[in-house]
MDTraj code that builds the backbone (N, CA, C; nanometers):
import mdtraj as md
import numpy as np

residues = "MET LEU LEU GLU LYS GLU ARG ALA GLU VAL VAL HIS VAL CYS GLN GLU MET GLN ARG LEU GLY LEU VAL VAL GLY THR ALA GLY ASN VAL SER VAL ARG VAL GLY ASP GLN VAL VAL ILE SER PRO SER GLY MET ASP TYR GLN THR MET GLU PRO GLY ASP VAL GLY VAL HIS ASP LEU GLN GLY ASN PRO ILE ASP ALA LYS TYR LYS PRO SER SER GLU LEU PRO LEU HIS LEU ALA VAL TYR ALA ALA THR ASP ALA GLY ALA ILE THR HIS ASN HIS ALA PRO ALA SER THR ALA LEU SER LEU VAL VAL ASP GLU ILE PRO ALA THR HIS TYR TYR SER SER MET PHE GLY GLY PRO VAL ARG VAL SER PRO TYR ALA THR PHE GLY THR PRO GLN LEU ALA GLU ASN VAL ALA ALA ALA LEU HIS GLY ARG THR GLY ALA LEU MET ALA ASN HIS GLY ALA LEU THR THR GLY PRO THR LEU ALA LYS ALA PHE SER LEU LEU PRO TYR LEU GLU TYR ILE CYS GLU VAL GLN LEU ARG ALA MET ALA ALA VAL PRO GLY MET ALA ALA GLY ALA SER MET LYS VAL LEU SER ARG GLU LEU LEU ASP GLU ALA GLY ALA GLY MET SER GLY TYR GLY GLN SER LYS".split()
xyz = np.array([
    [0.8429, -12.9776, -4.8624],
    [0.9701, -12.9059, -4.8422],
    [0.9965, -12.8905, -4.6919],
    [1.1177, -12.9219, -4.6507],
    [1.1544, -12.9113, -4.5099],
    [1.1472, -12.7659, -4.4632],
    [1.0754, -12.7414, -4.3537],
    [1.0645, -12.6079, -4.2930],
    [1.0237, -12.5020, -4.3960],
    [0.9226, -12.5342, -4.4730],
    [0.8778, -12.4448, -4.5797],
    [0.8309, -12.3104, -4.5251],
    [0.7576, -12.3115, -4.4149],
    [0.7067, -12.1869, -4.3573],
    [0.8216, -12.0940, -4.3200],
    [0.9232, -12.1477, -4.2535],
    [1.0373, -12.0664, -4.2114],
    [1.1163, -12.0154, -4.3319],
    [1.1290, -12.0959, -4.4335],
    [1.1997, -12.0526, -4.5546],
    [1.1252, -11.9371, -4.6220],
    [0.9941, -11.9458, -4.6251],
    [0.9147, -11.8375, -4.6834],
    [0.9290, -11.7098, -4.6009],
    [0.9366, -11.7227, -4.4686],
    [0.9553, -11.6060, -4.3813],
    [1.0888, -11.5389, -4.4078],
    [1.1924, -11.6178, -4.4286],
    [1.3246, -11.5621, -4.4581],
    [1.3205, -11.4816, -4.5880],
    [1.2570, -11.5356, -4.6903],
    [1.2445, -11.4635, -4.8177],
    [1.1721, -11.3317, -4.7964],
    [1.0609, -11.3362, -4.7247],
    [0.9809, -11.2154, -4.7013],
    [1.0617, -11.1075, -4.6301],
    [1.1350, -11.1451, -4.5254],
    [1.2116, -11.0468, -4.4489],
    [1.3269, -10.9908, -4.5319],
    [1.3926, -11.0736, -4.6097],
    [1.4993, -11.0239, -4.6982],
    [1.4438, -10.9185, -4.7935],
    [1.3297, -10.9472, -4.8520],
    [1.2696, -10.8537, -4.9455],
    [1.2234, -10.7257, -4.8765],
    [1.1729, -10.7374, -4.7531],
    [1.1299, -10.6196, -4.6782],
    [1.2496, -10.5339, -4.6370],
    [1.3610, -10.5969, -4.6000],
    [1.4807, -10.5194, -4.5656],
    [1.5257, -10.4368, -4.6847],
    [1.5194, -10.4959, -4.8023],
    [1.5587, -10.4227, -4.9228],
    [1.4593, -10.3118, -4.9524],
    [1.3301, -10.3395, -4.9388],
    [1.2273, -10.2388, -4.9666],
    [1.2408, -10.1180, -4.8742],
    [1.2788, -10.1424, -4.7491],
    [1.2911, -10.0351, -4.6504],
    [1.4264, -9.9645, -4.6552],
    [1.5139, -10.0068, -4.7449],
    [1.6442, -9.9431, -4.7572],
    [1.7414, -9.9815, -4.6477],
    [1.7196, -10.0967, -4.5855],
    [1.8068, -10.1425, -4.4777],
    [1.9251, -10.2240, -4.5308],
    [1.9199, -10.2616, -4.6568],
    [2.0310, -10.3312, -4.7209],
    [2.0500, -10.2749, -4.8609],
    [2.1681, -10.2952, -4.9159],
    [2.1980, -10.2564, -5.0535],
    [2.2294, -10.3830, -5.1311],
    [2.1642, -10.4002, -5.2450],
    [2.1898, -10.5190, -5.3255],
    [2.1559, -10.6465, -5.2503],
    [2.2516, -10.7374, -5.2442],
    [2.2294, -10.8656, -5.1758],
    [2.2939, -10.8673, -5.0373],
    [2.3314, -10.7501, -4.9873],
    [2.3942, -10.7432, -4.8550],
    [2.2940, -10.7827, -4.7472],
    [2.3462, -10.8216, -4.6306],
    [2.2605, -10.8615, -4.5198],
    [2.2234, -11.0082, -4.5286],
    [2.1678, -11.0600, -4.4208],
    [2.1270, -11.2000, -4.4167],
    [2.0286, -11.2219, -4.3032],
    [1.9543, -11.3300, -4.3135],
    [1.8442, -11.3576, -4.2217],
    [1.8431, -11.5071, -4.1905],
    [1.8130, -11.5410, -4.0659],
    [1.8037, -11.6824, -4.0321],
    [1.6995, -11.7067, -3.9237],
    [1.6549, -11.8314, -3.9165],
    [1.5621, -11.8775, -3.8135],
    [1.6144, -12.0103, -3.7600],
    [1.6122, -12.0256, -3.6279],
    [1.6513, -12.1533, -3.5684],
    [1.5260, -12.2317, -3.5320],
    [1.5241, -12.3575, -3.5732],
    [1.4157, -12.4491, -3.5375],
    [1.4796, -12.5735, -3.4775],
    [1.4816, -12.5821, -3.3460],
    [1.5477, -12.6941, -3.2805],
    [1.6960, -12.6940, -3.3104],
    [1.7446, -12.8023, -3.3697],
    [1.8872, -12.8111, -3.4022],
    [1.9134, -12.7844, -3.5497],
    [1.8206, -12.7108, -3.6137],
    [1.8363, -12.6751, -3.7538],
    [1.8261, -12.5236, -3.7712],
    [1.8981, -12.4721, -3.8701],
    [1.8989, -12.3288, -3.8973],
    [1.8625, -12.3050, -4.0432],
    [1.7614, -12.2247, -4.0634],
    [1.7192, -12.1826, -4.1974],
    [1.7852, -12.0478, -4.2238],
    [1.8638, -12.0355, -4.3308],
    [1.9384, -11.9116, -4.3546],
    [1.9379, -11.8747, -4.5023],
    [1.9367, -11.7450, -4.5297],
    [1.9345, -11.6955, -4.6667],
    [2.0609, -11.7380, -4.7415],
    [2.0507, -11.7593, -4.8721],
    [2.1665, -11.8008, -4.9517],
    [2.2604, -11.6841, -4.9778],
    [2.3814, -11.7161, -5.0150],
    [2.4835, -11.6151, -5.0417],
    [2.4616, -11.5481, -5.1761],
    [2.4638, -11.4122, -5.1767],
    [2.4681, -11.3357, -5.3004],
    [2.3544, -11.3556, -5.3968],
    [2.2348, -11.3835, -5.3465],
    [2.1208, -11.4053, -5.4359],
    [2.0293, -11.2835, -5.4349],
    [1.9818, -11.2439, -5.5520],
    [1.8892, -11.1318, -5.5666],
    [1.7651, -11.1579, -5.4819],
    [1.7367, -11.0679, -5.3888],
    [1.6231, -11.0869, -5.2994],
    [1.4898, -11.0903, -5.3746],
    [1.4804, -11.0145, -5.4827],
    [1.3531, -11.0052, -5.5539],
    [1.3194, -11.1322, -5.6309],
    [1.4179, -11.2130, -5.6626],
    [1.3914, -11.3389, -5.7334],
    [1.4026, -11.4600, -5.6420],
    [1.4417, -11.4368, -5.5166],
    [1.4578, -11.5466, -5.4218],
    [1.3238, -11.6134, -5.3916],
    [1.3262, -11.7454, -5.3824],
    [1.2081, -11.8239, -5.3491],
    [1.2388, -11.9123, -5.2289],
    [1.1348, -11.9603, -5.1588],
    [1.1588, -12.0437, -5.0407],
    [1.2527, -12.1616, -5.0661],
    [1.2429, -12.2223, -5.1836],
    [1.3287, -12.3357, -5.2141],
    [1.4745, -12.2994, -5.2301],
    [1.5043, -12.1704, -5.2452],
    [1.6431, -12.1253, -5.2582],
    [1.7100, -12.1101, -5.1219],
    [1.6298, -12.1035, -5.0172],
    [1.6795, -12.0841, -4.8806],
    [1.7187, -12.2192, -4.8230],
    [1.8382, -12.2280, -4.7675],
    [1.8900, -12.3557, -4.7205],
    [1.8626, -12.3851, -4.5742],
    [1.8704, -12.5126, -4.5414],
    [1.8598, -12.5594, -4.4027],
    [1.9911, -12.6269, -4.3664],
    [2.0494, -12.5857, -4.2527],
    [2.1770, -12.6407, -4.2061],
    [2.1652, -12.6847, -4.0609],
    [2.2578, -12.7687, -4.0176],
    [2.2581, -12.8048, -3.8765],
    [2.3404, -12.7022, -3.7986],
    [2.3507, -12.7212, -3.6683],
    [2.4165, -12.6227, -3.5831],
    [2.5688, -12.6246, -3.5960],
    [2.6213, -12.7176, -3.6762],
    [2.7643, -12.7180, -3.7079],
    [2.7896, -12.6575, -3.8453],
    [2.6824, -12.6160, -3.9119],
    [2.6959, -12.5538, -4.0428],
    [2.6871, -12.6498, -4.1589],
    [2.6622, -12.7765, -4.1316],
    [2.6524, -12.8742, -4.2398],
    [2.5168, -12.8639, -4.3090],
    [2.5138, -12.8737, -4.4428],
    [2.3870, -12.8643, -4.5139],
    [2.2981, -12.9858, -4.4875],
    [2.1704, -12.9582, -4.4665],
    [2.0709, -13.0641, -4.4516],
    [1.9825, -13.0677, -4.5755],
    [1.9402, -12.9495, -4.6175],
    [1.8607, -12.9353, -4.7398],
    [1.8920, -12.7978, -4.7970],
    [1.9908, -12.7914, -4.8844],
    [2.0361, -12.6620, -4.9363],
    [2.0874, -12.6777, -5.0795],
    [2.0228, -12.6087, -5.1722],
    [2.0658, -12.6126, -5.3127],
    [2.1839, -12.5194, -5.3379],
    [2.1935, -12.4126, -5.2577],
    [2.2942, -12.3095, -5.2810],
    [2.3807, -12.2880, -5.1573],
    [2.4923, -12.2191, -5.1772],
    [2.5788, -12.1857, -5.0647],
    [2.5044, -12.0941, -4.9689],
    [2.5219, -12.1143, -4.8393],
    [2.4554, -12.0267, -4.7426],
    [2.5264, -11.8919, -4.7356],
    [2.4641, -11.7972, -4.6716],
    [2.5280, -11.6687, -4.6468],
    [2.6679, -11.6893, -4.5898],
    [2.7590, -11.6020, -4.6280],
    [2.8955, -11.6100, -4.5746],
    [2.8977, -11.5857, -4.4244],
    [2.7882, -11.5294, -4.3704],
    [2.7807, -11.5035, -4.2275],
    [2.7178, -11.6187, -4.1500],
    [2.7075, -11.7359, -4.2096],
    [2.6549, -11.8518, -4.1356],
    [2.7299, -11.8736, -4.0047],
    [2.8655, -11.8644, -4.0018],
    [2.9353, -11.8819, -3.8730],
    [2.8907, -11.7807, -3.7675],
    [2.8611, -11.6578, -3.8116],
    [2.8127, -11.5554, -3.7197],
    [2.6787, -11.5968, -3.6603],
    [2.5861, -11.6384, -3.7441],
    [2.4547, -11.6795, -3.6962],
    [2.4664, -11.7972, -3.6006],
    [2.5496, -11.8946, -3.6349],
    [2.5657, -12.0119, -3.5486],
    [2.6246, -11.9733, -3.4133],
    [2.7203, -11.8794, -3.4131],
    [2.7812, -11.8350, -3.2877],
    [2.6793, -11.7646, -3.1993],
    [2.5927, -11.6833, -3.2603],
    [2.4900, -11.6136, -3.1837],
    [2.3900, -11.7139, -3.1258],
    [2.3509, -11.8125, -3.2044],
    [2.2589, -11.9136, -3.1524],
    [2.3214, -11.9933, -3.0380],
    [2.4512, -12.0177, -3.0476],
    [2.5202, -12.0926, -2.9425],
    [2.5316, -12.0114, -2.8129],
    [2.5413, -11.8784, -2.8269],
    [2.5660, -11.7922, -2.7109],
    [2.4396, -11.7328, -2.6508],
    [2.3266, -11.7403, -2.7229],
    [2.2036, -11.6773, -2.6760],
    [2.0863, -11.7737, -2.6923],
    [1.9693, -11.7280, -2.6464],
    [1.8480, -11.8077, -2.6665],
    [1.7676, -11.7575, -2.7859],
    [1.8332, -11.6855, -2.8762],
    [1.7657, -11.6289, -2.9931],
    [1.7025, -11.7382, -3.0790],
    [1.5861, -11.7046, -3.1353],
    [1.5203, -11.7959, -3.2275],
    [1.5326, -11.7496, -3.3709],
    [1.5805, -11.6243, -3.3884],
    [1.5951, -11.5700, -3.5235],
    [1.6926, -11.4521, -3.5199],
    [1.7526, -11.4251, -3.6358],
    [1.8533, -11.3185, -3.6476],
    [1.8321, -11.2441, -3.7783],
    [1.8427, -11.1115, -3.7728],
    [1.8479, -11.0313, -3.8951],
    [1.9747, -10.9474, -3.8918],
    [2.0386, -10.9357, -4.0060],
    [2.1614, -10.8558, -4.0182],
    [2.1476, -10.7650, -4.1386],
    [2.1755, -10.6351, -4.1190],
    [2.1607, -10.5397, -4.2278],
    [2.2787, -10.4441, -4.2349],
    [2.2820, -10.3653, -4.3425],
    [2.3868, -10.2653, -4.3633],
    [2.3232, -10.1276, -4.3798],
    [2.2269, -10.0946, -4.2952],
    [2.1554, -9.9680, -4.3080],
    [2.2495, -9.8499, -4.2839],
    [2.2228, -9.7332, -4.3456],
    [2.3169, -9.6206, -4.3414],
    [2.3480, -9.5660, -4.2028],
    [2.2464, -9.5372, -4.1216],
    [2.2724, -9.4733, -3.9918],
    [2.3493, -9.5654, -3.8975],
    [2.3073, -9.6909, -3.8891],
    [2.3757, -9.7838, -3.7984],
    [2.5182, -9.8108, -3.8451],
    [2.5376, -9.8209, -3.9758],
    [2.6730, -9.8440, -4.0274],
    [2.7609, -9.7223, -4.0016],
    [2.7076, -9.6030, -4.0256],
    [2.7849, -9.4810, -4.0027],
    [2.8209, -9.4654, -3.8552],
    [2.7241, -9.4896, -3.7662],
    [2.7506, -9.4735, -3.6226],
    [2.8525, -9.5751, -3.5730],
    [2.8557, -9.6925, -3.6357],
    [2.9514, -9.7958, -3.5938],
    [3.0954, -9.7522, -3.6155],
    [3.1165, -9.6490, -3.6977],
    [3.2512, -9.6003, -3.7259],
    [3.3056, -9.5116, -3.6145],
    [3.2168, -9.4548, -3.5329],
    [3.2616, -9.3479, -3.4427],
    [3.2307, -9.3700, -3.2953],
    [3.1567, -9.4752, -3.2596],
    [3.1293, -9.5005, -3.1182],
    [3.1551, -9.6476, -3.0857],
    [3.1745, -9.6745, -2.9571],
    [3.1881, -9.8127, -2.9091],
    [3.0599, -9.8613, -2.8435],
    [2.9680, -9.7670, -2.8206],
    [2.8393, -9.7996, -2.7602],
    [2.7447, -9.6827, -2.7876],
    [2.6181, -9.7137, -2.8117],
    [2.5185, -9.6077, -2.8301],
    [2.4625, -9.5731, -2.6927],
    [2.4871, -9.4535, -2.6418],
    [2.4329, -9.4174, -2.5105],
    [2.2803, -9.4277, -2.5110],
    [2.2239, -9.4501, -2.3940],
    [2.0788, -9.4633, -2.3826],
    [2.0143, -9.3254, -2.3848],
    [2.0204, -9.2606, -2.5008],
    [1.9650, -9.1266, -2.5149],
    [1.8190, -9.1288, -2.5552],
    [1.7648, -9.2460, -2.5845],
    [1.6229, -9.2603, -2.6159],
    [1.5719, -9.3859, -2.5467],
    [1.4459, -9.3796, -2.5000],
    [1.3943, -9.4956, -2.4271],
    [1.3781, -9.6194, -2.5146],
    [1.3887, -9.6032, -2.6467],
    [1.3883, -9.7219, -2.7328],
    [1.5063, -9.8137, -2.7026],
    [1.6092, -9.7613, -2.6356],
    [1.7227, -9.8468, -2.5980],
    [1.6778, -9.9618, -2.5107],
    [1.5664, -9.9409, -2.4381],
    [1.5145, -10.0476, -2.3510],
    [1.4708, -10.1687, -2.4322],
    [1.4377, -10.1490, -2.5591],
    [1.3958, -10.2599, -2.6451],
    [1.5107, -10.3559, -2.6725],
    [1.6322, -10.3064, -2.6520],
    [1.7509, -10.3875, -2.6811],
    [1.8225, -10.4339, -2.5542],
    [1.7618, -10.4035, -2.4382],
    [1.8211, -10.4465, -2.3120],
    [1.9156, -10.3458, -2.2511],
    [1.9271, -10.2267, -2.3112],
    [2.0176, -10.1241, -2.2600],
    [2.0975, -10.0629, -2.3727],
    [2.2020, -9.9855, -2.3392],
    [2.2864, -9.9254, -2.4428],
    [2.3366, -10.0317, -2.5409],
    [2.3270, -10.0017, -2.6687],
    [2.3656, -10.0983, -2.7719],
    [2.5164, -10.0920, -2.7941],
    [2.5812, -10.2069, -2.7853],
    [2.7270, -10.2131, -2.8000],
    [2.7666, -10.2230, -2.9477],
    [2.8915, -10.1837, -2.9738],
    [2.9488, -10.1970, -3.1075],
    [3.0610, -10.3006, -3.0995],
    [3.0467, -10.4096, -3.1716],
    [3.1508, -10.5128, -3.1691],
    [3.2715, -10.4666, -3.2501],
    [3.3925, -10.5028, -3.2071],
    [3.5132, -10.4643, -3.2824],
    [3.5096, -10.5201, -3.4244],
    [3.5746, -10.4509, -3.5146],
    [3.5756, -10.4939, -3.6540],
    [3.6515, -10.6255, -3.6716],
    [3.5978, -10.7078, -3.7578],
    [3.6670, -10.8276, -3.8064],
    [3.6108, -10.8552, -3.9454],
    [3.6874, -10.9192, -4.0303],
    [3.6459, -10.9461, -4.1671],
    [3.5183, -11.0304, -4.1694],
    [3.4281, -10.9969, -4.2608],
    [3.3010, -11.0695, -4.2695],
    [3.3259, -11.2186, -4.2926],
    [3.2404, -11.2991, -4.2356],
    [3.2478, -11.4433, -4.2548],
    [3.3529, -11.5145, -4.1718],
    [3.4253, -11.4417, -4.0842],
    [3.5333, -11.5037, -4.0078],
    [3.4873, -11.5435, -3.8676],
    [3.5545, -11.6423, -3.8078],
    [3.5243, -11.6799, -3.6696],
    [3.5425, -11.5635, -3.5720],
    [3.6385, -11.4742, -3.6012],
    [3.6615, -11.3610, -3.5112],
    [3.5406, -11.2677, -3.5097],
    [3.4818, -11.2429, -3.6253],
    [3.3619, -11.1598, -3.6299],
    [3.2497, -11.2255, -3.5498],
    [3.2326, -11.3552, -3.5677],
    [3.1287, -11.4276, -3.4949],
    [3.1489, -11.4143, -3.3445],
    [3.2725, -11.4296, -3.2998],
    [3.3041, -11.4190, -3.1573],
    [3.2769, -11.2777, -3.1058],
    [3.3175, -11.1769, -3.1826],
    [3.3000, -11.0380, -3.1405],
    [3.1529, -11.0018, -3.1253],
    [3.0727, -11.0417, -3.2219],
    [2.9309, -11.0049, -3.2198],
    [2.8572, -11.0800, -3.1096],
    [2.8884, -11.2077, -3.0915],
    [2.8239, -11.2846, -2.9849],
    [2.8502, -11.2199, -2.8489],
    [2.9719, -11.1688, -2.8287],
    [3.0055, -11.1027, -2.7027],
    [2.9281, -10.9718, -2.6876],
    [2.9157, -10.8958, -2.7963],
    [2.8439, -10.7675, -2.7910],
    [2.6957, -10.7877, -2.7628],
    [2.6416, -10.9033, -2.7951],
    [2.5002, -10.9310, -2.7750],
    [2.4683, -10.9831, -2.6353],
    [2.5678, -10.9981, -2.5512],
    [2.5416, -11.0505, -2.4162],
    [2.4418, -10.9598, -2.3442],
    [2.3265, -11.0137, -2.3089],
    [2.2243, -10.9357, -2.2416],
    [2.1539, -10.8347, -2.3306],
    [2.1721, -10.8448, -2.4611],
    [2.1141, -10.7497, -2.5551],
    [2.0422, -10.8243, -2.6687],
    [1.9529, -10.7534, -2.7357],
    [1.8854, -10.8097, -2.8534],
    [1.9280, -10.7382, -2.9811],
    [2.0283, -10.6523, -2.9717],
    [2.0799, -10.5847, -3.0895],
    [2.2221, -10.5399, -3.0672],
    [2.2966, -10.5264, -3.1750],
    [2.4352, -10.4801, -3.1676],
    [2.4725, -10.4183, -3.3009],
    [2.5689, -10.3264, -3.2957],
    [2.6298, -10.2766, -3.4191],
    [2.7592, -10.3526, -3.4416],
    [2.8012, -10.3585, -3.5666],
    [2.9250, -10.4245, -3.6044],
    [3.0142, -10.3176, -3.6664],
    [3.1256, -10.2877, -3.6045],
    [3.2108, -10.1764, -3.6478],
    [3.2450, -10.1870, -3.7960],
    [3.2285, -10.0737, -3.8672],
    [3.2606, -10.0656, -4.0101],
    [3.1835, -10.1677, -4.0936],
    [3.0622, -10.2027, -4.0490],
    [2.9939, -10.3134, -4.1154],
    [2.8423, -10.2943, -4.1196],
    [2.7757, -10.2950, -4.0056],
    [2.6303, -10.2872, -4.0073],
    [2.5704, -10.3142, -3.8720],
    [2.4523, -10.3761, -3.8702],
    [2.3806, -10.4003, -3.7450],
    [2.3154, -10.5370, -3.7468],
    [2.2774, -10.5818, -3.6274],
    [2.2177, -10.7133, -3.6127],
    [2.1159, -10.7093, -3.5003],
    [2.0021, -10.7770, -3.5203],
    [1.9018, -10.7892, -3.4150],
    [1.8624, -10.9352, -3.3998],
    [1.8161, -10.9696, -3.2798],
    [1.7709, -11.1057, -3.2524],
    [1.6335, -11.1021, -3.1886],
    [1.5664, -11.2152, -3.1896],
    [1.4366, -11.2251, -3.1247],
    [1.3944, -11.3701, -3.1134],
    [1.2881, -11.3955, -3.0377],
    [1.2388, -11.5330, -3.0265],
    [1.1783, -11.5826, -3.1573],
    [1.1322, -11.4895, -3.2404],
    [1.0779, -11.5216, -3.3718],
    [1.1397, -11.4270, -3.4743],
    [1.1278, -11.4623, -3.6010],
    [1.1824, -11.3758, -3.7051],
    [1.1042, -11.2449, -3.7120],
    [0.9733, -11.2516, -3.6906],
    [0.8934, -11.1296, -3.6924],
    [0.9413, -11.0318, -3.5858],
    [0.9738, -11.0835, -3.4661],
    [1.0204, -10.9958, -3.3584],
    [1.1580, -10.9401, -3.3895],
    [1.2498, -11.0236, -3.4347],
    [1.3850, -10.9761, -3.4677],
    [1.3787, -10.8687, -3.5752],
    [1.2962, -10.8905, -3.6773],
    [1.2844, -10.7934, -3.7862],
    [1.2198, -10.6639, -3.7386],
    [1.1234, -10.6747, -3.6472],
    [1.0545, -10.5547, -3.5989],
    [1.1483, -10.4600, -3.5262],
    [1.2593, -10.5109, -3.4733],
    [1.3544, -10.4268, -3.4005],
    [1.4443, -10.3452, -3.4929],
    [1.4604, -10.3879, -3.6173],
    [1.5543, -10.3219, -3.7071],
    [1.5248, -10.1732, -3.7272],
    [1.4007, -10.1350, -3.7585],
    [1.3752, -9.9907, -3.7776],
    [1.4002, -9.9091, -3.6510],
    [1.3736, -9.9668, -3.5334],
    [1.3974, -9.8951, -3.4080],
    [1.5471, -9.8754, -3.3844],
    [1.6261, -9.9770, -3.4182],
    [1.7709, -9.9638, -3.4028],
    [1.8243, -9.8575, -3.4982],
    [1.7758, -9.8600, -3.6210],
    [1.8189, -9.7592, -3.7174],
    [1.7771, -9.6189, -3.6703],
    [1.6601, -9.6095, -3.6086],
    [1.6113, -9.4804, -3.5597],
    [1.7009, -9.4243, -3.4499],
    [1.7355, -9.5069, -3.3490],
    [1.8185, -9.4521, -3.2406],
    [1.9588, -9.4183, -3.2912],
    [2.0051, -9.4895, -3.3938],
    [2.1344, -9.4552, -3.4543],
    [2.1255, -9.3205, -3.5254],
    [2.0167, -9.2979, -3.5973],
    [1.9969, -9.1713, -3.6668],
    [1.9856, -9.0559, -3.5674],
    [1.9125, -9.0760, -3.4585],
    [1.8997, -8.9723, -3.3558],
    [2.0355, -8.9401, -3.2949],
    [2.1141, -9.0442, -3.2661],
    [2.2464, -9.0235, -3.2076],
    [2.3376, -8.9462, -3.3024],
    [2.3345, -8.9818, -3.4299],
    [2.4166, -8.9117, -3.5284],
    [2.3778, -8.7643, -3.5370],
    [2.2495, -8.7360, -3.5368],
    [2.2051, -8.5965, -3.5469],
    [2.2424, -8.5180, -3.4217],
    [2.2314, -8.5810, -3.3060],
    [2.2672, -8.5137, -3.1816],
    [2.4166, -8.4819, -3.1789],
    [2.4977, -8.5765, -3.2249],
    [2.6416, -8.5548, -3.2291],
    [2.6781, -8.4462, -3.3288],
    [2.6021, -8.4370, -3.4383],
    [2.6306, -8.3366, -3.5406],
    [2.5859, -8.1977, -3.4985],
    [2.4961, -8.1898, -3.3981],
    [2.4416, -8.0607, -3.3569],
    [2.5470, -7.9706, -3.2947],
    [2.6477, -8.0323, -3.2329],
    [2.7555, -7.9562, -3.1701],
    [2.8867, -8.0025, -3.2315],
    [2.9505, -7.9222, -3.3148],
    [3.0763, -7.9628, -3.3791],
    [3.1790, -8.0097, -3.2772],
    [3.2389, -8.1230, -3.3065],
    [3.3440, -8.1752, -3.2190],
    [3.2919, -8.2478, -3.0975],
    [3.1595, -8.2628, -3.0846],
    [3.1048, -8.3303, -2.9667],
    [3.1456, -8.4770, -2.9652],
    [3.1970, -8.5228, -2.8544],
    [3.2287, -8.6644, -2.8386],
    [3.0987, -8.7399, -2.8161],
    [3.0977, -8.8660, -2.8538],
    [2.9771, -8.9468, -2.8399],
    [2.9308, -8.9481, -2.6947],
    [2.8093, -8.9025, -2.6721],
    [2.7520, -8.9062, -2.5384],
    [2.7842, -8.7848, -2.4549],
    [2.8822, -8.7036, -2.4929],
    [2.9209, -8.5879, -2.4131],
    [2.8105, -8.4834, -2.4150],
    [2.7743, -8.4339, -2.2992],
    [2.6736, -8.3294, -2.2830],
    [2.5355, -8.3719, -2.3323],
    [2.5151, -8.4993, -2.3522],
    [2.3830, -8.5471, -2.3925],
    [2.3072, -8.5957, -2.2705],
    [2.1755, -8.5860, -2.2758],
    [2.0903, -8.6371, -2.1689],
    [2.0792, -8.7885, -2.1871],
    [2.1307, -8.8641, -2.0925],
    [2.1321, -9.0101, -2.1012],
    [2.0392, -9.0673, -1.9945],
    [1.9563, -9.1636, -2.0320],
    [1.8615, -9.2249, -1.9395],
    [1.9308, -9.3248, -1.8489],
    [1.8909, -9.3268, -1.7224],
    [1.9481, -9.4192, -1.6248],
    [1.8956, -9.5604, -1.6493],
    [1.9608, -9.6578, -1.5866],
    [1.9153, -9.7964, -1.5961],
    [1.7720, -9.8104, -1.5455],
    [1.7400, -9.7387, -1.4364],
    [1.6070, -9.7462, -1.3779],
    [1.5011, -9.6925, -1.4748],
    [1.5327, -9.5811, -1.5423],
    [1.4373, -9.5241, -1.6369],
    [1.4200, -9.6133, -1.7599],
    [1.5287, -9.6769, -1.8014],
    [1.5179, -9.7702, -1.9139],
    [1.4303, -9.8896, -1.8769],
    [1.4480, -9.9406, -1.7550],
    [1.3665, -10.0542, -1.7101],
    [1.2193, -10.0153, -1.7042],
    [1.1934, -9.8946, -1.6576],
    [1.0550, -9.8464, -1.6493],
    [0.9943, -9.8363, -1.7891],
    [1.0721, -9.7823, -1.8837],
    [1.0236, -9.7711, -2.0212],
    [1.0016, -9.9084, -2.0826],
    [1.0942, -9.9992, -2.0548],
    [1.0823, -10.1337, -2.1090],
    [0.9583, -10.2043, -2.0588],
    [0.9272, -10.1848, -1.9305],
    [0.8074, -10.2468, -1.8732],
    [0.6824, -10.1907, -1.9398],
    [0.6831, -10.0605, -1.9656],
    [0.5676, -9.9990, -2.0300],
    [0.5502, -10.0437, -2.1730],
    [0.6627, -10.0647, -2.2437],
    [0.6553, -10.1022, -2.3837],
    [0.6249, -10.2504, -2.4042],
    [0.6420, -10.3305, -2.3005],
    [0.6196, -10.4744, -2.3149],
    [0.4738, -10.5063, -2.3485],
    [0.3825, -10.4186, -2.3080],
    [0.2422, -10.4420, -2.3394],
    [0.1875, -10.3408, -2.4374],
    [0.2789, -10.2735, -2.5090],
    [0.2383, -10.1660, -2.5979],
    [0.1847, -10.2216, -2.7302],
    [0.0829, -10.1550, -2.7842],
    [0.0294, -10.1934, -2.9146],
    [-0.0897, -10.2852, -2.9012],
    [-0.1660, -10.2933, -3.0094],
    [-0.2823, -10.3814, -3.0129],
    [-0.3139, -10.4178, -3.1565],
    [-0.3869, -10.5263, -3.1724],
    [-0.4245, -10.5720, -3.3054],
    [-0.5687, -10.5349, -3.3361],
    [-0.5988, -10.5150, -3.4624],
    [-0.7377, -10.4854, -3.5020],
    [-0.8249, -10.6077, -3.4838],
])
top = md.Topology()
chain = top.add_chain()
for i, resn in enumerate(residues, 1):
    res = top.add_residue(resn, chain, resSeq=i)
    for name in ("N", "CA", "C"):
        top.add_atom(name, md.element.get_by_symbol(name[0]), res)
traj = md.Trajectory(xyz[None], top)
């Protein structure tokens, strides 16, 4: 099977997103770029019954290379992000906090040092209908210099050099969205970022440098 390892990774991440409550039903999508080929989850398929052979392989123009089923409707979005960035993988979800925050802010202020994991304050791309070229263009622009973005009235997206890295960012993005929502709710009528302690670019860079070597394996 062509790119069997990557197809299996896509299935695993789709199932993990559902297990963690980051997607509802068959919402969300996952892809991996390998050279000039893109492995992407199929459209509207139950994650729990999905198998590696159900995941399709397409070229960078969206043409099927080895695909039994229709690809995610967000294939144009994934292709646009790959064209605009050096990402090797993309995850897209509809988690509650990130989706809710996308309704009320244009950018998540750097109120937590986890923002450094995304390259700075996370932007919110303007709304456009799912699966459209306009959505792809909006999100690609919001990701400039960033590894994550919110999509207004829609959800969130993360990128990474590998699928494991892109997926690992999702819980952190959801966390900073949840923190921001709670901070905004603490003071009725508070505008996003108003009267909040926001970290400077220098402090974010310092945190990012410290986190780059954080963690260890058994």
